[in-house]
C-alpha positions as CSV (number, residue, x, y, z in Angstrom):
1,M,20.5,-24.3,44.3
2,P,19.6,-26.8,41.5
3,L,18.5,-25.5,38.2
4,K,14.8,-25.6,37.3
5,K,13.5,-28.2,34.9
6,G,11.6,-27.1,31.8
7,S,12.1,-25.5,28.5
8,S,10.0,-22.3,28.7
9,S,11.8,-19.0,28.2
10,K,10.9,-18.0,31.8
11,T,12.6,-21.1,33.2
12,I,15.7,-20.7,31.0
13,S,15.9,-17.1,32.0
14,S,15.7,-18.0,35.7
15,N,18.4,-20.7,35.2
16,I,20.7,-18.2,33.5
17,K,20.2,-15.8,36.5
18,E,20.8,-18.6,39.0
19,L,24.0,-19.6,37.2
20,M,25.4,-16.1,37.0
21,D,24.6,-15.4,40.7
22,S,26.1,-18.7,41.9
23,D,29.5,-18.2,40.1
24,P,30.5,-14.6,39.4
25,S,33.5,-15.8,37.3
26,R,31.3,-17.7,34.9
27,S,30.8,-15.9,31.6
28,Q,27.3,-15.0,30.4
29,K,27.7,-17.0,27.3
30,Q,28.6,-20.1,29.3
31,A,25.6,-19.6,31.6
32,I,23.3,-19.3,28.6
33,A,24.8,-22.5,27.0
34,I,24.3,-24.4,30.3
35,A,20.8,-23.2,30.7
36,Y,19.8,-24.2,27.1
37,N,21.5,-27.6,27.6
38,V,19.5,-28.2,30.8
39,A,16.3,-27.3,28.9
40,G,17.2,-29.7,26.1
41,K,17.4,-26.9,23.5
42,S,20.1,-25.5,21.4
43,K,20.5,-21.8,20.5
44,K,21.5,-21.6,16.9
45,K,23.3,-18.6,15.6
46,K,21.6,-16.6,12.9
47,G,22.1,-18.0,9.4
48,M,23.3,-21.4,10.8
49,K,21.8,-24.5,9.2
50,H,21.6,-27.8,10.9
51,V,24.1,-30.3,9.4
52,S,24.0,-33.9,10.4
53,S,27.0,-35.5,11.9
54,K,27.2,-37.9,9.0
55,K,27.7,-35.0,6.6
56,I,30.4,-33.5,8.9
57,H,32.3,-36.8,9.0
58,A,32.0,-37.3,5.3
59,H,33.3,-33.8,4.6
60,A,36.2,-34.4,7.1
61,K,37.2,-37.6,5.2
62,R,37.3,-35.8,1.9
63,V,39.3,-32.9,3.3
64,K,41.9,-35.3,4.8
65,K,42.7,-37.0,1.5
């Protein structure tokens, strides 16, 4: 069954349940990640700050040298 479209917590929860039921070997963390991806959201860990990709690449260049 295809996943539902939408970004409400009810829809995300329903999609997680659908993913877990459709593939018992799938981990819960993976199902959560897929459901949030389909909803167009990201679940950030506590304490994590958003860092732009430009800053990441600039930092990587400095570390390489």
